C-alpha atoms as one frame of an Amber mdcrd trajectory, in Angstrom:
protein
  -5.001 -14.493  10.112  -8.857 -14.558  10.107 -10.342 -13.635  13.150 -13.339
 -15.536  14.458 -16.302 -14.595  16.509 -13.734 -14.976  19.406 -11.822 -12.203
  18.075 -11.069 -10.364  21.545  -9.637 -13.757  22.882  -7.587 -14.255  19.722
  -5.891 -10.756  19.459  -4.621 -11.457  23.306  -3.640 -14.755  22.494  -1.573
 -13.804  19.031  -0.241 -10.591  19.539  -0.563  -9.681  23.290  -3.182  -7.108
  23.020  -6.010  -6.303  25.112  -9.526  -4.957  24.253 -10.933  -1.999  25.934
 -14.563  -2.164  25.318 -15.124   1.241  27.214 -12.814   3.959  26.324 -13.534
   5.979  29.309 -11.726   3.315  31.383  -8.497   4.270  29.347  -5.501   4.956
  31.459  -4.777   8.999  31.071  -0.952   8.365  30.170  -1.437   6.614  27.050
  -0.949   7.554  23.444  -3.921   7.007  21.286  -3.544   5.961  17.942  -5.071
   4.866  14.633  -3.992   3.483  11.317  -3.114   5.222   8.255  -5.260   5.442
   5.416  -4.800   4.938   1.510  -6.579   8.291   1.236  -4.058  11.322   1.484
  -4.531  14.826   1.145  -1.333  16.466   0.225   2.027  15.829  -0.296   2.895
  15.672   3.279   2.276  17.478   6.519   0.475  16.945   9.759  -1.492  13.695
  10.181  -4.919  15.312  10.170  -3.697  17.142   7.030  -2.705  14.105   5.376
  -4.602  11.066   6.487  -8.143  12.210   5.714 -10.552   9.126   5.468 -13.361
   9.338   7.275 -12.049   7.187  10.247  -9.018   9.555  10.521 -11.326  12.186
  10.846 -13.725  10.706  13.494 -10.339   9.888  15.306  -8.797  13.793  14.997
 -12.091  15.111  16.265 -12.161  12.698  19.295  -8.614  13.485  20.067  -8.829
  17.020  19.733 -12.158  17.287  21.909 -10.813  15.112  24.931  -7.345  16.904
  24.812  -5.403  13.392  23.788  -2.049  13.408  22.210  -2.234  10.992  19.269
  -0.089   9.642  16.298  -1.128   7.648  13.076   0.412   4.167  12.665   2.376
   4.922   9.227   3.875   2.103   7.103   6.590   4.157   6.543   7.497   6.225
   9.595   5.879   3.891  12.105   4.419   6.909  14.215   3.259   9.987  12.516
   2.632  12.205  15.664   0.083  14.660  15.895   2.687  17.804  15.745   4.887
  16.040  13.053   5.387  17.342   9.553   6.436  14.237   7.229   6.552  13.893
   3.701   3.901  11.705   1.363   4.454   8.192   0.929   2.644   5.364  -0.709
   3.190   2.118   1.281   0.421  -0.449   2.077   0.923  -2.728   4.982   0.133
  -5.963   3.008   3.326  -5.455   0.700   5.340  -5.175   4.032   7.776  -8.084
   4.670   8.219  -9.837   8.271  11.401  -7.753   8.282  10.233  -4.412   7.669
   7.445  -5.074  10.382   9.634  -6.031  12.739  11.488  -2.224  11.880   8.243
  -0.708  12.231   7.630  -1.893  15.883  10.863  -0.786  16.578  10.482   2.682
  15.189   7.161   2.906  17.159   8.761   1.693  20.361  11.395   4.199  19.955
   9.288   7.189  18.992   6.572   6.260  21.819   9.465   6.015  24.383  11.008
   9.377  23.434   7.435  11.417  23.821   7.063   9.573  27.305   4.663   6.800
  26.288   4.883   3.089  27.010   1.374   2.282  26.428  -0.459   2.630  23.217
  -4.277   2.573  22.592  -4.955   1.557  18.690  -8.461   2.597  17.522  -9.861
   1.072  14.384 -13.585   0.129  14.158 -12.645  -3.066  12.552 -10.740  -5.704
  14.005 -10.510  -7.899  10.565  -8.659  -4.923   9.260  -6.313  -4.564  12.113
  -4.728  -7.529  11.904  -1.339  -5.991  10.213  -1.404  -3.401  12.629  -1.819
  -5.673  15.367   1.016  -7.639  14.076   3.132  -4.376  13.803   2.217  -3.510
  17.098   3.033  -6.633  18.623   6.729  -6.134  17.697   6.693  -2.833  19.937
   7.177  -4.684  23.275   5.225  -2.007  24.437   1.585  -2.284  26.147  -1.462
  -2.383  23.528  -4.848  -1.932  24.235  -7.201  -1.880  21.164 -10.880   0.046
  21.015 -13.251  -0.004  18.365 -15.864   3.012  19.725 -14.803   6.391  20.514
 -16.607   8.512  22.931 -17.855  11.892  21.399 -17.611  15.144  23.260 -18.469
  15.292  26.840 -22.011  16.902  25.988 -23.838  13.614  25.426 -21.212  11.020
  25.867 -23.000   8.605  23.011 -20.517   6.017  21.723 -19.718   6.683  17.974
 -18.240   4.987  15.399 -17.641   5.968  11.621
């Protein structure tokens, strides 16, 4: 799908995902997520040791500074939680079939609910690059909010993007 200038409306209509312009207005009981990355640093482990793109590193700093539970949306595991050690893989979302995306949606739902989360916030700085993840997240049956900016630490509350 090619998103247009009306992408906020389109992600709601196509995938049922709400855009959240102000991360400060995020509910407190949500699971913060971001996408996985092609850049992987080791043979597996915790997300912050494994997915190491600049976007991922920014996301981890945000989660740490704000005391947020988080997970990375994995094209293999569904969710890779902040405290979970998982082995290396190399799967790109463009290589996933419709059936595989549905299964990932089910995995994400199961893992999120098992941790007590029924709402997910998905962070990515690019709505266009988020389309495969929107599709997967739409199959979870969970409430999903999308943010393109994160708050920096409480010292100055500047909005930051990678």
